[in-house]
Every structure is written in C-alpha cells, then in structure tokens.
N, C-alpha and C positions, 0 to 999 in steps of 0.2 A: 570757591569761585565767586567773584564779585560781578554782579549784573547791573547794568544801567538800563532801566526801563523807561521808555518814552512813548507817549501816546497823545493823540489829538493835537499834533503840532499845527496842522492846517496851513502848511507852507504855501498852498495854492492861493491864499489871500494876501501874499506879499510880505508877511512878517518873517524876517530871517531868524534862524535859531542857531545859536552856538552853545555847545555844552559848557557849563562853567569850568574855568581853568582849575587844575589841581585835582580833579576827580580821578580816582583809581578804580578801574574796572577791567574785567577780562573779556566780557562779551556784552553786546548791546542787543536789546530786544525793542524793536519798533512795532508797537502794538496798535495798529489801525489809525487811519485818517492822518497820514503824514503829509502827502501831497497828491496831486492829480496823476493817476496812472503810473507809468514807468518812471516819471520824474522822481517819485519817492525813492526808487531803487538807485537812480543816478545820484541823488543827493546823499543817500546813505554811503555809497561807494566813496564819495569825496569827503564827507564829514568824518567818517570812521575808517579811513583807508588801511589802518594797521590793526584793526580789531574785528573779529568775527561779528557779523550782524545777522540776527534772526528777524526777518521782516514778515509780519502777519498783516496783509492788506485789510482795510476796512471798507465801508461803503463809499467813502469819498474817492478812493483810488479807482473805483469802478463807475463813478457817477457819470451818466450820459455816455457810457461806453458799453460795448458788448463784453460781458464777463470773460468768456473763454478767450477772446482775442487779446484783451488787456492782460490777462494772466499770462498768456504766452509771451507778450511783450515784456512783462516784468521779469519773467524767468530768463528771457534772452538777455535783458539788460544786466542780470545778475550772473550770467554764465561766466565761469572762470574767475570770479571775484570772491571777495570776503563776505558777500551778501548772500543769504540763503532765503529764498521766498518760500513761505509755508502757507499752503492753502489745502486743507484736507490731507496734510502730510506731517511728518515729524522728523526730528533729528535727535540723536543721542550724543551728548558732549562728554568727552573723557579728557581728563587732564593727565598728561604724561611727561613729566619732567621738562616741560617747555614753558616759555613765558605766556603762550596763548593756548587755549583749549583746542583739541582736535574735534572736528565735527563729522559725524557719520550719518549719512542719509539712511532712513529706515523705510521710506515709501513702500 
C-alpha cells in the first residue's frame, strides 16, 4: 500500500496546495494543521475525491473553537465521503483485489 502523508499545510493562511502530478498512492493521511475547522475536511474531499483519506485534526483545526462542536462539524462534513476523521479512534485498512483499500472503522 502506498501512503501519501501530508502535514502542517496551514491552508488557513491562504497558500494553496496541490499534490505534485504523477504521484502514485492508495491512501492519503492528513496529519494535523491542514486548515481551520471543517474546511480541512471539505478541502480533503475535493483534493482527493477518488482516494480514501485519513484525517487526524491538529490544534489549528480547533483554534478559537469549541473542540467537541468542531469535531462534530468535521465528522458531519466527512459523512458519506472518502474522508475519515480520526480523533481518539482508529481504522483498519485491508486491500482486497480492488484498486483502493477498504477501510473498516474500529471505534
């Protein structure tokens, strides 16, 4: 399994990020400080629409927000999509003769 790991993009400061062309990966891990609040999830859904994304929020996602409310908003933004918000939770990925891994929630 090929994993693209991105961290500390800080999109809230206005700098756009596009993954370099030609990268080959099966899953994306967004490990903290991607954007403010649920905007990080919305960006991930658009930027990696055909790839499973594991999103682990950092302190900037919660900055000047109530943690429980923002986490709920992030999970709502991710519901039914390719993005999986992980906060004190985990997923087990298994590859089964498919081009993309299947993800199973373990919470």
